[in-house]
DSSP file (Angstrom, degrees, kcal/mol; ACC not computed):
  #  RESIDUE AA STRUCTURE BP1 BP2  ACC     N-H-->O    O-->H-N    N-H-->O    O-->H-N    TCO  KAPPA ALPHA  PHI   PSI    X-CA   Y-CA   Z-CA
    1    1 A M              0   0    0      0, 0.0     2,-0.0     0, 0.0     5,-0.0   0.000 360.0 360.0 360.0 127.6  107.0  111.2   82.7
    2    2 A L     >  -     0   0    0      1,-0.1     4,-1.9    77,-0.1     3,-0.4  -0.388 360.0-118.5 -65.4 149.8  104.7  109.3   85.0
    3    3 A A  H  > S+     0   0    0      1,-0.2     4,-2.6    31,-0.2    32,-0.2   0.858 115.3  57.3 -60.0 -36.0  106.4  107.9   88.1
    4    4 A A  H  > S+     0   0    0      1,-0.2     4,-2.4     2,-0.2    -1,-0.2   0.875 105.8  50.6 -62.9 -36.4  105.5  104.4   87.0
    5    5 A Q  H  > S+     0   0    0     -3,-0.4     4,-2.5     2,-0.2    -2,-0.2   0.902 110.6  48.5 -67.7 -40.1  107.3  105.0   83.8
    6    6 A A  H  X S+     0   0    0     -4,-1.9     4,-2.7     2,-0.2     5,-0.2   0.909 111.2  51.7 -62.9 -42.5  110.4  106.2   85.7
    7    7 A W  H  X S+     0   0    0     -4,-2.6     4,-2.7     1,-0.2    -2,-0.2   0.945 111.9  45.3 -58.8 -50.4  110.1  103.1   87.9
    8    8 A Q  H  X S+     0   0    0     -4,-2.4     4,-1.6     2,-0.2     6,-0.2   0.905 112.9  50.9 -59.9 -45.0  110.0  100.8   84.9
    9    9 A L  H  <>S+     0   0    0     -4,-2.5     5,-2.5     1,-0.2     6,-0.5   0.927 114.3  42.8 -59.8 -48.4  112.9  102.6   83.2
   10   10 A C  H ><5S+     0   0    0     -4,-2.7     3,-1.3     1,-0.2    -2,-0.2   0.864 109.4  56.5 -70.7 -38.0  115.2  102.5   86.2
   11   11 A R  H 3<5S+     0   0    0     -4,-2.7    -1,-0.2     1,-0.3    -2,-0.2   0.847 107.2  50.9 -62.0 -31.6  114.3   98.9   87.1
   12   12 A R  T 3<5S-     0   0    0     -4,-1.6    -1,-0.3    -5,-0.2    -2,-0.2   0.575 119.6-112.7 -79.6  -6.9  115.4   97.9   83.6
   13   13 A G  T < 5S+     0   0    0     -3,-1.3    -3,-0.2    -4,-0.3    -2,-0.1   0.606  80.9 127.7  86.1  12.0  118.7   99.8   84.1
   14   14 A G  S   <S+     0   0    0     -5,-2.5     2,-0.3    -6,-0.2    -4,-0.2   0.614  75.7   6.9 -79.7 -12.5  117.8  102.4   81.5
   15   15 A D  S    S-     0   0    0     -6,-0.5    -2,-0.2    -5,-0.1    -1,-0.1  -0.979  81.8 -95.2-161.0 166.3  118.5  105.3   83.8
   16   16 A D    >   -     0   0    0     -2,-0.3     3,-2.4     1,-0.1     4,-0.3  -0.787  25.8-146.9 -90.3 118.8  119.8  106.2   87.2
   17   17 A P  G >  S+     0   0    0      0, 0.0    10,-1.6     0, 0.0     3,-1.2   0.719  95.8  68.5 -60.8 -20.5  117.0  106.4   89.8
   18   18 A N  G 3  S+     0   0    0      1,-0.2    -2,-0.0     8,-0.2     7,-0.0   0.636  87.9  66.0 -73.7 -11.5  119.0  109.2   91.6
   19   19 A R  G <  S+     0   0    0     -3,-2.4     2,-0.8     1,-0.1    -1,-0.2   0.602  87.1  77.9 -80.6 -10.9  118.3  111.4   88.7
   20   20 A F  S <  S+     0   0    0     -3,-1.2     7,-1.3    -4,-0.3     2,-0.3  -0.860  83.9  55.6-100.0 103.2  114.6  111.4   89.5
   21   21 A G  E    S-A   26   0A   0     -2,-0.8     2,-0.3     5,-0.2     5,-0.2  -0.972  79.2 -85.9 170.3-158.9  114.1  113.8   92.4
   22   22 A I  E >  S-A   25   0A   0      3,-2.1     3,-2.7    -2,-0.3    -2,-0.1  -0.993  80.1 -24.8-145.8 143.9  114.7  117.3   93.6
   23   23 A F  T 3  S-     0   0    0     -2,-0.3    -2,-0.0     1,-0.3     0, 0.0  -0.303 129.1 -23.4  51.0-123.5  117.7  119.0   95.2
   24   24 A D  T 3  S+     0   0    0     -3,-0.0     2,-0.5     2,-0.0    -1,-0.3   0.170 119.7  94.5-103.2  19.2  119.7  116.2   97.0
   25   25 A E  E <   +A   22   0A   0     -3,-2.7    -3,-2.1     2,-0.0     2,-0.3  -0.939  48.8 109.1-112.1 128.8  116.7  113.8   97.3
   26   26 A G  E     +A   21   0A   0     -2,-0.5    -8,-0.2    -5,-0.2     3,-0.2  -0.971  22.3  94.7-175.1 178.6  116.1  111.2   94.7
   27   27 A G  S  > S-     0   0    0    -10,-1.6     4,-2.3    -7,-1.3     3,-0.3  -0.673  87.8 -41.2 116.9-171.3  116.2  107.4   94.0
   28   28 A F  H  > S+     0   0    0      1,-0.2     4,-2.9    -2,-0.2     5,-0.2   0.850 133.1  56.1 -62.7 -34.8  113.8  104.5   94.1
   29   29 A W  H  > S+     0   0    0     -3,-0.2     4,-1.9     2,-0.2    -1,-0.2   0.884 109.5  46.8 -64.5 -37.0  112.2  105.8   97.4
   30   30 A F  H  > S+     0   0    0     -3,-0.3     4,-1.9     2,-0.2    -2,-0.2   0.919 114.4  46.8 -70.0 -44.7  111.4  109.2   95.7
   31   31 A I  H  X S+     0   0    0     -4,-2.3     4,-2.1     2,-0.2    -2,-0.2   0.936 112.5  49.1 -62.0 -46.6  110.0  107.5   92.6
   32   32 A S  H  X S+     0   0    0     -4,-2.9     4,-1.9     1,-0.2    -1,-0.2   0.886 108.9  53.5 -66.0 -36.6  107.9  105.0   94.6
   33   33 A S  H  X S+     0   0    0     -4,-1.9     4,-1.9     1,-0.2    -1,-0.2   0.907 110.3  47.8 -60.8 -40.6  106.5  107.9   96.8
   34   34 A N  H  X S+     0   0    0     -4,-1.9     4,-2.9     2,-0.2   -31,-0.2   0.816 105.0  58.9 -72.0 -29.5  105.5  109.7   93.6
   35   35 A M  H  X S+     0   0    0     -4,-2.1     4,-2.3     2,-0.2    -1,-0.2   0.930 107.9  46.8 -58.2 -44.4  103.9  106.5   92.3
   36   36 A I  H  X S+     0   0    0     -4,-1.9     4,-2.2     2,-0.2    -2,-0.2   0.891 110.7  51.5 -67.4 -40.4  101.7  106.6   95.4
   37   37 A R  H  X S+     0   0    0     -4,-1.9     4,-2.5     2,-0.2    10,-0.2   0.917 110.3  50.2 -59.3 -43.9  100.9  110.3   94.8
   38   38 A D  H  X S+     0   0    0     -4,-2.9     4,-2.8     1,-0.2    -2,-0.2   0.881 106.9  54.5 -60.8 -38.8  100.0  109.4   91.2
   39   39 A L  H  X S+     0   0    0     -4,-2.3     4,-0.7     2,-0.2    -1,-0.2   0.914 108.9  47.9 -59.7 -43.3   97.7  106.7   92.5
   40   40 A A  H ><>S+     0   0    0     -4,-2.2     5,-2.5     1,-0.2     3,-1.0   0.932 111.4  50.4 -63.2 -44.6   95.9  109.2   94.7
   41   41 A R  H ><5S+     0   0    0     -4,-2.5     3,-2.1     1,-0.3    -2,-0.2   0.914 106.1  55.5 -60.8 -43.0   95.6  111.7   91.8
   42   42 A L  H 3<5S+     0   0    0     -4,-2.8    -1,-0.3     1,-0.3    -2,-0.2   0.700 107.5  50.7 -61.3 -18.8   94.2  108.9   89.6
   43   43 A N  T <<5S-     0   0    0     -3,-1.0    -1,-0.3    -4,-0.7    -2,-0.2   0.000 127.2-100.6-108.2  23.9   91.5  108.4   92.3
   44   44 A K  T < 5S+     0   0    0     -3,-2.1     2,-0.5     1,-0.2    -3,-0.2   0.750  86.3 123.0  66.5  28.4   90.7  112.2   92.4
   45   45 A V      < -     0   0    0     -5,-2.5     2,-0.6    -8,-0.1    -2,-0.2  -0.961  50.4-152.5-121.0 110.0   92.7  113.0   95.5
   46   46 A E        -     0   0    0     -2,-0.5     2,-0.3    -5,-0.1    -8,-0.1  -0.726  12.1-164.3 -87.4 122.7   95.3  115.7   94.8
   47   47 A M        -     0   0    0     -2,-0.6    -6,-0.0   -10,-0.2    -2,-0.0  -0.783  19.5-121.1-105.6 147.3   98.3  115.5   97.0
   48   48 A L    >   -     0   0    0     -2,-0.3     3,-2.1     1,-0.1   -11,-0.0  -0.600  31.6-111.6 -80.7 151.7  100.9  118.3   97.5
   49   49 A P  T 3  S+     0   0    0      0, 0.0    -1,-0.1     0, 0.0   -12,-0.1   0.718 117.1  47.6 -56.3 -22.9  104.5  117.3   96.6
   50   50 A W  T 3  S+     0   0    0      2,-0.0    56,-3.1    56,-0.0     2,-0.5   0.342  86.3 105.3-102.8   4.8  105.5  117.5  100.2
   51   51 A D  E <   -B  105   0B   0     -3,-2.1     2,-0.4    54,-0.2    54,-0.2  -0.761  48.7-173.9 -88.7 126.9  102.6  115.5  101.7
   52   52 A D  E     +B  104   0B   0     52,-2.4    52,-3.4    -2,-0.5     2,-0.3  -0.928  11.8 154.1-119.8 144.7  103.6  112.0  102.7
   53   53 A Y    >   -     0   0    0     -2,-0.4     3,-2.0    50,-0.2    50,-0.1  -0.989  45.9 -17.6-160.3 163.6  101.2  109.3  104.0
   54   54 A G  T 3  S+     0   0    0     -2,-0.3    43,-0.2     1,-0.3    42,-0.1  -0.031 122.7  12.1  45.3-116.5  100.6  105.6  104.3
   55   55 A A  T 3  S+     0   0    0     41,-2.5    -1,-0.3   -19,-0.0    42,-0.1   0.374  90.5 122.3 -79.6   3.9  102.7  103.4  102.1
   56   56 A M    <   -     0   0    0     -3,-2.0     2,-0.1    40,-0.2   -23,-0.1  -0.505  61.3-129.4 -69.5 130.4  105.1  106.1  101.0
   57   57 A P        -     0   0    0      0, 0.0   -24,-0.1     0, 0.0    -1,-0.1  -0.413  17.5-116.4 -78.3 156.2  108.7  105.1  102.0
   58   58 A S    >   -     0   0    0     -2,-0.1     3,-2.0     1,-0.1   -25,-0.0  -0.462  32.7-102.0 -84.0 163.8  111.1  107.4  103.9
   59   59 A P  T 3  S+     0   0    0      0, 0.0   -30,-0.2     0, 0.0   -29,-0.1   0.749 122.7  50.6 -60.8 -22.0  114.3  108.6  102.3
   60   60 A D  T 3  S+     0   0    0      2,-0.1     2,-0.2   -31,-0.1     0, 0.0   0.376  83.6 121.0 -96.0   6.3  116.3  106.1  104.2
   61   61 A A    <   -     0   0    0     -3,-2.0     2,-0.7     1,-0.1   -32,-0.2  -0.453  65.2-125.5 -71.7 139.8  114.1  103.1  103.3
   62   62 A E        +     0   0    0     -2,-0.2     2,-0.5   -34,-0.1    -1,-0.1  -0.765  33.0 178.6 -85.2 117.2  115.8  100.3  101.4
   63   63 A I        -     0   0    0     -2,-0.7   -35,-0.2     4,-0.0   -34,-0.1  -0.976  16.5-146.4-124.9 120.4  114.0   99.6   98.2
   64   64 A S        -     0   0    0     -2,-0.5     3,-0.4     1,-0.1     4,-0.1  -0.351  31.8-106.0 -78.5 165.7  115.3   96.9   95.9
   65   65 A T  S    S+     0   0    0      1,-0.2    -1,-0.1     2,-0.1   -54,-0.0   0.744 124.8  53.5 -64.8 -19.3  114.9   97.2   92.2
   66   66 A G  S    S-     0   0    0      1,-0.1    -1,-0.2   -55,-0.0     6,-0.1   0.816  95.1-170.5 -80.4 -29.6  112.2   94.6   92.5
   67   67 A G        -     0   0    0     -3,-0.4     2,-0.1     4,-0.1    -2,-0.1  -0.040  35.0 -41.7  69.7-175.6  110.4   96.6   95.1
   68   68 A T     >  -     0   0    0      1,-0.1     4,-2.6    -4,-0.1     5,-0.2  -0.350  60.3-104.1 -79.1 168.7  107.4   95.4   97.1
   69   69 A A  H  > S+     0   0    0      1,-0.2     4,-2.3     2,-0.2     5,-0.1   0.894 122.6  50.9 -58.4 -39.3  104.7   93.3   95.6
   70   70 A T  H  > S+     0   0    0      2,-0.2     4,-2.8     1,-0.2    -1,-0.2   0.910 110.0  48.0 -68.4 -42.7  102.4   96.4   95.6
   71   71 A L  H  > S+     0   0    0      2,-0.2     4,-3.7     1,-0.2     5,-0.2   0.888 110.5  52.2 -66.3 -35.6  104.9   98.6   93.9
   72   72 A R  H  X S+     0   0    0     -4,-2.6     4,-1.5     2,-0.2    -2,-0.2   0.935 111.0  48.6 -63.4 -44.0  105.6   95.9   91.3
   73   73 A L  H  X S+     0   0    0     -4,-2.3     4,-0.6    -5,-0.2     3,-0.3   0.959 117.9  39.5 -57.3 -52.2  101.8   95.8   90.7
   74   74 A F  H >< S+     0   0    0     -4,-2.8     3,-0.7     1,-0.2    -2,-0.2   0.916 120.1  45.0 -67.9 -43.8  101.5   99.5   90.4
   75   75 A G  H 3< S+     0   0    0     -4,-3.7    -1,-0.2     1,-0.2    -2,-0.2   0.629 103.7  67.1 -76.7 -12.2  104.7   99.9   88.4
   76   76 A G  H 3< S-     0   0    0     -4,-1.5    -1,-0.2    -3,-0.3    -2,-0.2   0.711 120.8  -0.5 -81.6 -21.1  104.0   97.0   86.1
   77   77 A G  S X< S+     0   0    0     -3,-0.7     3,-1.7    -4,-0.6     2,-0.4   0.652  99.5  88.5-138.1 -35.5  101.1   98.5   84.2
   78   78 A P  T 3   +     0   0    0      0, 0.0   -74,-0.2     0, 0.0   -73,-0.2   0.223  57.7  98.0 -72.3  20.9   99.8  101.9   85.1
   79   79 A A  T 3  S+     0   0    0     -2,-0.4   -77,-0.1     1,-0.3     3,-0.1   0.686  97.6  41.2 -67.0 -16.8  102.1  103.7   82.7
   80   80 A R  S X  S+     0   0    0     -3,-1.7     3,-2.1     1,-0.1     4,-0.4  -0.666  79.5 171.3-118.8  69.5   98.8  103.5   80.8
   81   81 A P  G >  S+     0   0    0      0, 0.0     3,-1.3     0, 0.0     7,-0.2   0.762  70.5  67.5 -59.6 -27.3   96.4  104.3   83.7
   82   82 A D  G 3  S+     0   0    0      1,-0.3     3,-0.4     2,-0.2    -3,-0.0   0.752 101.3  48.7 -64.0 -22.9   93.4  104.5   81.4
   83   83 A R  G <  S+     0   0    0     -3,-2.1    -1,-0.3     1,-0.2     3,-0.1   0.514 116.9  42.0 -91.3  -7.2   93.7  100.8   80.7
   84   84 A H  S <> S+     0   0    0     -3,-1.3     4,-2.5    -4,-0.4     5,-0.3  -0.008  71.2 128.7-127.9  28.2   94.0   99.9   84.4
   85   85 A R  H  > S+     0   0    0     -3,-0.4     4,-2.0     1,-0.2     5,-0.2   0.888  76.7  43.7 -58.9 -45.9   91.3  102.2   86.0
   86   86 A E  H  > S+     0   0    0      1,-0.2     4,-2.3     2,-0.2    -1,-0.2   0.916 113.6  51.3 -67.1 -43.8   89.5   99.5   88.0
   87   87 A E  H  > S+     0   0    0      1,-0.2     4,-2.3     2,-0.2    -1,-0.2   0.884 111.3  48.1 -60.3 -41.4   92.7   97.9   89.2
   88   88 A L  H  X S+     0   0    0     -4,-2.5     4,-1.9     2,-0.2    -1,-0.2   0.826 108.8  54.2 -71.1 -32.8   94.0  101.3   90.4
   89   89 A R  H  X S+     0   0    0     -4,-2.0     4,-0.8    -5,-0.3    -2,-0.2   0.920 110.7  45.6 -63.7 -43.4   90.8  102.0   92.2
   90   90 A L  H >< S+     0   0    0     -4,-2.3     3,-0.7     1,-0.2     4,-0.5   0.912 111.5  51.9 -66.2 -43.6   91.0   98.8   94.1
   91   91 A L  H >< S+     0   0    0     -4,-2.3     3,-1.2     1,-0.3    -1,-0.2   0.873 104.9  56.0 -63.2 -35.2   94.7   99.3   94.9
   92   92 A F  H 3< S+     0   0    0     -4,-1.9    -1,-0.3     1,-0.3    -2,-0.2   0.750 105.4  53.9 -69.1 -22.1   93.9  102.8   96.3
   93   93 A G  T << S+     0   0    0     -4,-0.8    -1,-0.3    -3,-0.7    -2,-0.2   0.551  88.1 104.8 -86.5  -7.1   91.4  101.1   98.6
   94   94 A A  S X> S-     0   0    0     -3,-1.2     3,-2.3    -4,-0.5     4,-0.9  -0.393  90.6 -78.2 -74.0 152.2   94.1   98.7  100.0
   95   95 A P  T 34 S+     0   0    0      0, 0.0    -1,-0.1     0, 0.0    -2,-0.1  -0.210 117.3  14.1 -49.6 130.8   95.5   99.3  103.5
   96   96 A G  T 34 S+     0   0    0      2,-0.2   -41,-2.5    -3,-0.1   -40,-0.2   0.242 112.9  77.7  88.4 -11.6   98.1  102.1  103.5
   97   97 A F  T <4 S+     0   0    0     -3,-2.3     2,-0.2   -43,-0.2    -4,-0.1   0.720  76.7  73.8-104.6 -22.8   97.2  103.5  100.0
   98   98 A G  S  < S-     0   0    0     -4,-0.9     2,-0.4    -7,-0.1    -2,-0.2  -0.581  90.0-106.2 -86.1 155.9   94.0  105.5  100.7
   99   99 A I        -     0   0    0     -2,-0.2     4,-0.1     1,-0.1    -2,-0.1  -0.678  26.5-166.9 -82.7 130.0   94.2  108.8  102.5
  100  100 A T        -     0   0    0      2,-0.4    -1,-0.1    -2,-0.4     3,-0.1   0.392  56.6 -87.3 -97.7   3.2   92.9  108.5  106.1
  101  101 A G  S    S+     0   0    0      1,-0.2    13,-2.3    14,-0.1     2,-0.4   0.458 103.7  82.0 104.1   4.2   92.6  112.2  106.8
  102  102 A E  E     + C   0 113B   0     11,-0.3    -2,-0.4     2,-0.0     2,-0.3  -0.996  48.8 176.8-142.3 135.7   96.2  112.9  108.0
  103  103 A V  E     - C   0 112B   0      9,-2.5     9,-3.1    -2,-0.4     2,-0.6  -0.904  31.7-117.7-129.9 160.6   99.4  113.5  106.1
  104  104 A S  E     -BC  52 111B   0    -52,-3.4   -52,-2.4    -2,-0.3     2,-0.9  -0.905  22.9-142.3 -99.9 119.0  102.9  114.3  107.1
  105  105 A N  E  >> -BC  51 110B   0      5,-3.2     4,-1.8    -2,-0.6     5,-1.1  -0.715  12.1-165.5 -82.4 106.6  104.0  117.7  105.8
  106  106 A A  T  45S+     0   0    0    -56,-3.1    -1,-0.2    -2,-0.9   -55,-0.1   0.775  84.7  51.9 -68.4 -25.6  107.7  117.0  104.9
  107  107 A V  T  45S+     0   0    0    -57,-0.3    -1,-0.2     1,-0.2    -2,-0.1   0.949 120.5  30.7 -74.7 -49.5  108.5  120.7  104.6
  108  108 A R  T  45S-     0   0    0      2,-0.2    -2,-0.2     0, 0.0    -1,-0.2   0.564 100.0-132.0 -86.1 -10.4  107.1  121.8  108.0
  109  109 A Q  T  <5 +     0   0    0     -4,-1.8     2,-0.3     1,-0.2    -3,-0.2   0.873  67.4 113.3  59.1  40.6  107.9  118.4  109.7
  110  110 A V  E   < -C  105   0B   0     -5,-1.1    -5,-3.2     2,-0.0     2,-0.4  -0.936  69.9-113.7-134.1 159.2  104.4  118.2  111.2
  111  111 A R  E     -C  104   0B   0     -2,-0.3     2,-0.4    -7,-0.2    -7,-0.2  -0.798  37.2-165.6 -87.8 136.8  101.3  115.9  110.8
  112  112 A E  E     -C  103   0B   0     -9,-3.1    -9,-2.5    -2,-0.4     2,-0.4  -0.952  19.9-125.1-128.3 144.8   98.4  117.7  109.4
  113  113 A T  E     -C  102   0B   0     -2,-0.4     2,-0.3   -11,-0.2   -11,-0.3  -0.702  31.1-169.5 -84.1 136.4   94.7  116.9  109.1
  114  114 A V        -     0   0    0    -13,-2.3     2,-0.5    -2,-0.4    -2,-0.0  -0.938  17.9-131.9-127.1 152.0   93.3  117.0  105.6
  115  115 A S        -     0   0    0     -2,-0.3     2,-0.6   -13,-0.0   -14,-0.1  -0.899  15.8-157.4-105.5 129.1   89.7  116.9  104.3
  116  116 A I        -     0   0    0     -2,-0.5     2,-0.2   -17,-0.1   -71,-0.1  -0.929  14.1-137.6-109.6 115.7   89.0  114.5  101.5
  117  117 A A              0   0    0     -2,-0.6    -2,-0.0     1,-0.1     0, 0.0  -0.467 360.0 360.0 -67.1 136.9   85.9  115.4   99.5
  118  118 A Q              0   0    0     -2,-0.2    -1,-0.1     0, 0.0    -2,-0.0   0.435 360.0 360.0-104.6 360.0   83.8  112.3   98.7
């Protein structure tokens, strides 16, 4: 299931967002972080599951079921990313969504420099 599909399902009350995660981590923050990773992948930037950057929320972030305007935009349509390719390309270029060359490695608890092929 794409993260945007999980987001939509949980926002509708169709499932518990805490079921989407790993170990003891889950919820809307986890789903929204994976939506942003999916956005990177759709723009040909492969992220590791433990790499965090930019607009990804932290585990203690308060995320309402409505989410931010950007997450509503991303979660509202890209369950069918092939139909929203240009919109997703533009969103990836928005502040906080593109990779700037540094990620936070959540496993090692360090910031790391990454190389993004153009």
